[in-house]
C-alpha positions as CSV (number, residue, x, y, z in Angstrom):
1,M,-11.5,-44.7,32.6
2,S,-8.6,-47.2,32.5
3,T,-5.3,-45.8,33.7
4,A,-3.6,-48.1,31.1
5,T,-4.9,-45.7,28.4
6,T,-3.7,-42.5,29.9
7,F,-0.6,-40.6,29.2
8,S,-0.3,-38.9,32.7
9,T,3.2,-40.1,33.5
10,L,4.4,-38.9,30.1
11,D,3.2,-35.3,30.6
12,P,6.4,-33.2,30.5
13,L,4.8,-30.7,33.0
14,T,5.3,-33.3,35.8
15,R,9.0,-32.5,35.5
16,Q,8.3,-28.8,35.9
17,P,10.4,-27.9,32.9
18,P,12.3,-24.6,32.7
19,G,11.0,-21.7,30.5
20,E,12.9,-22.8,27.4
21,R,11.3,-22.3,24.0
22,P,12.4,-23.5,20.5
23,V,14.0,-21.0,18.1
24,Y,13.4,-21.5,14.4
25,A,15.4,-20.5,11.3
26,T,14.8,-20.8,7.6
27,G,16.1,-24.2,6.4
28,M,16.2,-25.8,9.8
29,L,15.3,-29.4,10.0
30,L,12.5,-30.1,12.6
31,D,11.2,-33.3,14.1
32,A,8.2,-34.1,16.4
33,Q,10.2,-33.2,19.5
34,D,10.5,-29.6,18.4
35,F,6.8,-29.2,18.2
36,Q,6.3,-31.0,21.5
37,D,8.8,-28.6,23.1
38,E,6.9,-25.7,21.7
39,Q,3.7,-27.0,23.3
40,T,5.5,-27.7,26.5
41,Y,6.8,-24.2,26.8
42,H,3.4,-22.5,26.4
43,R,1.6,-25.1,28.6
44,G,4.4,-24.8,31.2
45,R,4.3,-21.0,31.4
46,L,0.5,-20.9,31.6
47,A,0.5,-23.6,34.4
48,R,3.3,-21.8,36.3
49,A,1.4,-18.5,36.2
50,L,-2.0,-20.1,37.1
51,G,-0.4,-22.0,40.0
52,A,1.3,-18.9,41.3
53,V,-1.7,-16.5,41.0
54,A,-4.5,-18.9,42.0
55,G,-2.8,-21.9,43.6
56,S,-4.4,-25.3,43.5
57,G,-8.0,-26.0,44.4
58,T,-11.6,-25.6,43.2
59,L,-12.4,-22.9,40.7
60,A,-16.0,-23.7,40.1
61,G,-18.5,-26.5,40.7
62,L,-17.2,-30.0,41.8
63,L,-19.8,-30.3,44.5
64,V,-19.6,-33.9,45.9
65,Q,-22.9,-35.6,46.9
66,H,-24.0,-39.0,48.2
67,R,-26.6,-40.8,46.1
68,P,-28.3,-43.6,48.0
69,A,-29.1,-46.9,46.2
70,Q,-32.5,-46.7,44.5
71,D,-34.3,-49.6,42.7
72,T,-31.7,-50.8,40.2
73,A,-29.4,-47.8,40.7
74,P,-26.3,-48.6,42.9
75,E,-25.2,-46.3,45.8
76,E,-22.8,-43.7,44.5
77,I,-20.7,-40.7,45.4
78,Q,-21.3,-38.1,42.7
79,V,-18.9,-35.3,41.7
80,N,-20.8,-32.6,39.8
81,A,-19.3,-30.9,36.8
82,G,-16.7,-28.2,37.5
83,L,-13.2,-26.9,37.1
84,A,-10.1,-27.1,39.3
85,V,-6.4,-26.3,39.1
86,D,-4.0,-29.0,40.2
87,R,-0.8,-28.5,42.1
88,L,1.2,-28.1,38.8
89,G,-1.1,-25.4,37.6
90,R,-2.9,-27.6,35.1
91,L,-6.7,-27.1,34.5
92,I,-8.9,-30.1,35.2
93,E,-12.4,-30.0,33.9
94,L,-15.3,-32.3,34.5
95,P,-17.8,-31.4,31.7
96,R,-20.5,-33.6,33.3
97,P,-21.1,-35.4,36.6
98,A,-19.0,-38.4,37.4
99,C,-19.7,-41.1,40.0
100,L,-17.8,-43.6,42.2
101,R,-19.8,-46.7,43.2
102,V,-19.6,-47.0,47.0
103,Q,-20.2,-50.7,47.5
104,R,-17.7,-51.8,44.8
105,W,-15.1,-49.5,46.4
106,W,-15.9,-50.8,49.9
107,D,-15.6,-54.4,48.9
108,A,-12.3,-53.9,47.2
109,E,-10.8,-52.0,50.1
110,A,-12.1,-54.5,52.6
111,A,-10.4,-57.3,50.6
112,R,-7.0,-55.6,50.8
113,D,-7.5,-54.5,54.5
114,G,-7.5,-50.9,53.5
115,L,-10.3,-50.0,55.9
116,L,-8.7,-51.2,59.1
117,Q,-6.4,-48.2,59.7
118,A,-8.9,-45.7,58.2
119,D,-11.4,-46.3,61.0
120,Y,-11.7,-43.6,63.7
121,T,-13.8,-42.9,66.8
122,T,-15.2,-39.4,67.1
123,P,-14.6,-38.7,63.4
124,G,-16.1,-35.2,63.6
125,R,-12.6,-33.9,64.5
126,F,-11.5,-34.6,60.9
127,I,-14.1,-32.5,59.1
128,S,-14.9,-28.8,58.9
129,A,-17.2,-27.0,61.3
130,R,-19.6,-26.2,58.5
131,A,-20.0,-29.9,57.7
132,Q,-20.7,-30.7,61.3
133,A,-23.5,-28.1,61.6
134,G,-27.0,-29.4,62.1
135,I,-26.2,-33.2,61.8
136,T,-25.7,-36.1,64.1
137,L,-22.1,-37.3,63.8
138,P,-21.4,-41.1,63.9
139,A,-19.5,-42.5,66.8
140,R,-17.2,-44.4,64.5
141,A,-16.5,-44.1,60.8
142,V,-14.2,-44.9,58.0
143,V,-12.6,-41.7,56.7
144,A,-11.8,-41.4,53.0
145,D,-10.9,-38.5,50.7
146,V,-11.9,-37.7,47.1
147,F,-9.1,-36.7,44.8
148,L,-9.3,-35.3,41.3
149,R,-6.2,-36.0,39.1
150,F,-5.2,-34.7,35.7
151,V,-4.6,-37.3,32.9
152,A,-4.2,-37.0,29.1
153,C,-6.2,-39.5,27.0
154,P,-5.2,-40.4,23.4
155,R,-7.9,-39.5,20.9
156,G,-7.7,-40.7,17.3
157,L,-5.0,-42.3,15.2
158,T,-3.4,-41.1,12.0
159,P,-1.0,-42.8,9.6
160,A,2.7,-42.3,10.5
161,F,6.1,-43.7,9.9
162,A,6.9,-46.6,12.3
163,S,9.2,-45.7,15.1
164,G,11.8,-48.0,16.6
165,P,13.2,-51.1,14.9
166,F,10.2,-51.5,12.5
167,D,9.8,-50.9,8.8
168,A,6.0,-51.1,8.6
169,L,4.3,-48.9,6.0
170,N,0.9,-49.0,7.7
171,A,1.9,-47.7,11.1
172,V,-0.3,-45.3,13.0
173,S,0.2,-42.8,15.8
174,V,-2.0,-40.9,18.2
175,S,-3.1,-37.7,16.7
176,R,-4.7,-35.9,19.6
177,L,-4.4,-35.9,23.4
178,R,-7.5,-34.8,25.4
179,D,-7.0,-33.2,28.8
180,A,-9.1,-35.5,31.0
181,Y,-9.3,-36.6,34.7
182,E,-9.4,-39.5,37.1
183,L,-11.4,-39.6,40.4
184,H,-10.0,-41.5,43.4
185,L,-11.6,-42.3,46.7
186,V,-8.8,-43.0,49.1
187,P,-9.0,-44.4,52.7
188,R,-7.1,-42.0,55.1
189,Q,-4.9,-43.9,57.5
190,N,-2.9,-42.6,60.5
191,L,-4.8,-39.3,60.9
192,T,-4.3,-37.5,64.3
193,D,-5.7,-34.5,66.1
194,T,-2.6,-32.5,64.9
195,G,-2.3,-34.2,61.5
196,L,-5.7,-33.9,59.9
197,G,-4.5,-34.7,56.4
198,L,-6.2,-31.6,55.0
199,P,-4.8,-29.0,52.5
200,L,-2.9,-26.0,53.8
201,R,-4.7,-22.6,53.9
202,P,-4.5,-20.6,50.7
203,G,-1.4,-18.4,50.8
204,A,0.3,-20.5,53.4
205,F,4.1,-20.5,53.2
206,T,7.0,-22.3,54.7
207,L,7.6,-21.5,58.4
208,P,9.8,-20.2,59.8
209,V,11.9,-18.2,57.3
210,E,15.3,-16.6,57.6
211,E,16.2,-15.9,61.3
212,E,12.7,-16.1,62.7
213,T,11.7,-18.4,65.5
214,A,8.8,-20.7,64.8
215,E,6.7,-18.7,67.2
216,E,7.4,-15.5,65.3
217,A,6.5,-17.1,62.0
218,L,3.2,-18.5,63.4
219,A,2.3,-15.1,64.8
220,R,2.9,-13.6,61.3
221,E,0.7,-16.2,59.7
222,A,-2.0,-15.5,62.3
223,A,-1.9,-11.8,61.6
224,M,-3.1,-12.4,58.1
225,D,-6.3,-14.0,59.3
226,D,-7.2,-11.6,62.1
227,P,-9.0,-8.4,61.0
228,S,-8.6,-6.9,64.4
229,V,-4.8,-6.8,64.0
230,D,-3.2,-3.4,63.3
231,P,-3.4,-2.8,59.5
232,A,0.3,-2.1,59.2
233,V,1.1,-5.5,60.8
234,R,-1.3,-7.3,58.5
235,R,0.2,-5.5,55.5
236,A,3.7,-6.6,56.6
237,A,2.5,-10.2,57.0
238,L,1.0,-10.1,53.5
239,Q,4.2,-8.7,52.0
240,D,6.2,-11.4,53.7
241,A,3.9,-14.0,52.3
242,V,4.7,-12.8,48.8
243,L,8.4,-12.4,49.5
244,H,8.8,-15.9,50.8
245,G,6.1,-17.5,48.6
246,Y,8.4,-18.7,45.8
247,S,9.3,-22.4,45.8
248,R,10.9,-24.7,43.3
249,P,12.3,-28.1,44.4
250,A,15.9,-28.7,43.4
251,D,15.1,-32.1,42.0
252,D,12.0,-30.8,40.1
253,E,9.9,-33.4,42.1
254,L,6.7,-32.0,43.4
255,P,6.6,-32.3,47.2
256,R,3.5,-33.9,48.8
257,G,1.0,-31.7,50.6
258,P,-0.4,-32.8,54.0
259,E,-3.5,-34.0,52.2
260,H,-1.6,-36.5,50.0
261,P,-1.1,-40.0,51.3
262,P,1.8,-42.0,49.8
263,T,-0.5,-43.8,47.3
264,V,-1.9,-40.6,45.7
265,D,-0.3,-38.5,42.9
266,A,1.2,-35.4,44.5
267,S,-0.3,-33.2,41.8
268,A,-3.9,-34.4,42.5
269,V,-6.5,-32.0,44.0
270,F,-8.3,-32.8,47.2
271,I,-12.0,-32.0,46.8
272,A,-13.9,-33.7,49.6
273,R,-13.8,-35.8,52.7
274,V,-16.2,-38.7,53.2
275,L,-17.3,-40.3,56.5
276,I,-18.8,-43.8,56.3
277,P,-20.3,-45.0,59.6
278,V,-19.2,-48.5,60.7
279,A,-20.1,-50.9,63.4
280,P,-18.5,-50.4,66.8
281,A,-16.8,-53.8,66.8
282,D,-15.9,-54.2,63.1
283,P,-14.7,-51.4,60.8
284,T,-15.5,-53.6,57.7
285,V,-19.2,-53.6,58.5
286,R,-21.2,-50.5,57.6
287,Q,-23.7,-49.2,60.1
288,G,-26.7,-47.8,58.3
289,S,-26.7,-46.3,54.8
290,A,-25.9,-42.7,55.6
291,V,-22.7,-41.2,54.2
292,L,-21.4,-37.8,55.3
293,I,-19.7,-35.6,52.7
294,D,-17.5,-32.6,53.8
295,N,-17.2,-30.2,50.8
296,H,-15.8,-27.4,52.8
297,S,-12.3,-28.6,53.8
298,R,-11.0,-28.1,50.3
299,R,-9.1,-25.1,49.0
300,F,-11.5,-22.7,47.1
301,L,-10.2,-20.4,44.4
302,P,-13.1,-17.9,44.0
303,A,-13.3,-15.9,40.8
304,T,-12.7,-12.1,40.9
305,G,-16.4,-11.3,40.4
306,V,-17.3,-13.5,43.4
307,L,-14.8,-11.9,45.6
308,A,-15.9,-8.4,44.5
309,R,-19.5,-9.2,45.4
310,W,-18.5,-10.7,48.7
311,A,-16.5,-7.5,49.5
312,G,-19.5,-5.3,48.5
313,I,-17.8,-3.7,45.5
């Protein structure tokens, strides 16, 4: 998909509009903006609710896999079909598997020196424990992340009056916008043992709040994850997470999460981390054909039925 044909930057939801809907009256003159505002209201309220209830992350599917080169088929990283919610609450759906060609990406990044600062020794510290289980980790690897981004693609043209300083009678306008997606594989630079570049835990909130010390706030966060803590303490921590969970930036600009490097749209969804082994002396030279995929560092948004089964209900 060419980014030149998408309308992602024009989506009014990127400005996080207020809940303001049009009001109609008999005899009122309407233009295209009124109907766009009507759509924006409903889309914005749905996105706001979905983002608050579920957060951003993977709803279903989107398993990322490595496909080695075979015969005439190039080496690929495949993202299976699935559904996600981005950080603005918009649904992103992959109706079928999508692929990123590894060698083409590698050559492009090597040409712009994008691999040099994304090369790490002992790279296992940057992936989840589940991804490390039962495998031999490379001594050195380039670390890259897979992001899924919402875009709107124009579909179909219909006759329309020309807009702007034109008087053409045969002008056309886009008649439909399809909710679509982009996949990005991004080298991760400047990762550290304390800055892993991974999404925050679901339900995490700004620390500290009010008059708390940082230590008190961290203890409150830890209480939510520890089943051995007194139930009353855990209940209080949960209530505080809700009470301090509202956020809306004053300038309506979405703040970046720890998983978002400067070159990535702040609304994009992190779905996997990729380790590509490299030669000890040269990070632009791959070592072997193996590629390790970590599908478990993402944020999961399990459906209610899945949670009920897990809880034994």
